[in-house]
Structure formats: C-alpha cells, structure tokens
C-alpha positions in Angstrom: 110.4 97.2 110.1 109.4 93.5 110.0 112.0 90.9 110.7 111.6 87.3 109.6 114.0 84.7 111.1 114.7 81.9 108.6 116.2 78.5 109.2 118.3 76.6 106.7 120.2 79.4 105.1 123.9 78.8 105.0 125.5 80.8 102.2 125.3 83.8 99.9 123.4 81.7 97.3 120.7 81.2 99.9 120.6 85.0 100.6 120.2 85.7 96.9 117.4 83.2 96.4 115.4 84.6 99.3 116.1 88.2 98.2 114.8 87.4 94.7 111.7 85.6 96.0 110.8 88.4 98.4 111.5 91.2 95.9 108.7 89.8 93.7 106.1 90.4 96.5 104.2 93.6 96.0 104.6 96.2 98.7 107.9 95.1 100.1 110.3 98.1 100.6 113.8 98.5 101.9 114.5 94.8 101.8 117.6 93.5 103.6 118.4 89.8 103.6 121.3 88.1 105.4 122.0 84.5 106.4 119.2 83.6 108.8 117.0 86.7 108.5 115.1 89.1 106.2 114.0 92.6 107.1 111.6 94.8 105.2 109.1 97.6 105.4 105.7 98.0 103.7 102.2 96.8 103.9 102.7 93.2 103.0 100.8 89.9 103.2 102.9 88.0 105.7 101.5 84.7 104.5 102.8 85.5 101.0 106.2 86.2 102.6 106.2 82.9 104.4 105.1 81.0 101.3 107.8 82.6 99.2 110.5 81.7 101.7 109.2 78.1 102.0 109.1 77.7 98.2 112.8 78.5 98.2 113.3 75.6 100.6 113.7 77.4 103.9 111.7 77.5 107.1 110.3 80.6 108.7 111.1 80.4 112.4 109.7 83.7 113.7 108.1 86.9 112.4 108.5 90.0 114.5 
C-alpha cells in the first residue's frame, strides 16, 4: 500500500476533494483518504497522483 502525506487538508471537504481527484486516476485501488494522508494500492503513476493533489490546492509532503 502506498501512503501519501498531504499538507493543507483541514476538513471533510478537503478529504472529499482529494478522494474525487485520486479516484479519477487509472489503476488506483482500495483508496482511503483522511485529513493529511491518502493510501491506495495499484500500479499507479506517482507523478499523476502528486499532480492531482496539487491541482486540488494541497502539497504532497512525502510518498512512502
């Protein structure tokens, strides 16, 4: 499972925005989003994940 730490999220609206953006990326499976982090499985372009999060207005702090 890949975990992405995200700065700037503070509410459920933030969670829903990130979840919607990441759900649109092909290959993401078992997506879980909470304030400050997203977790998922699958063969995914991590640069696409980073771009999607940044386009929502948040900063990717770490990918593990």
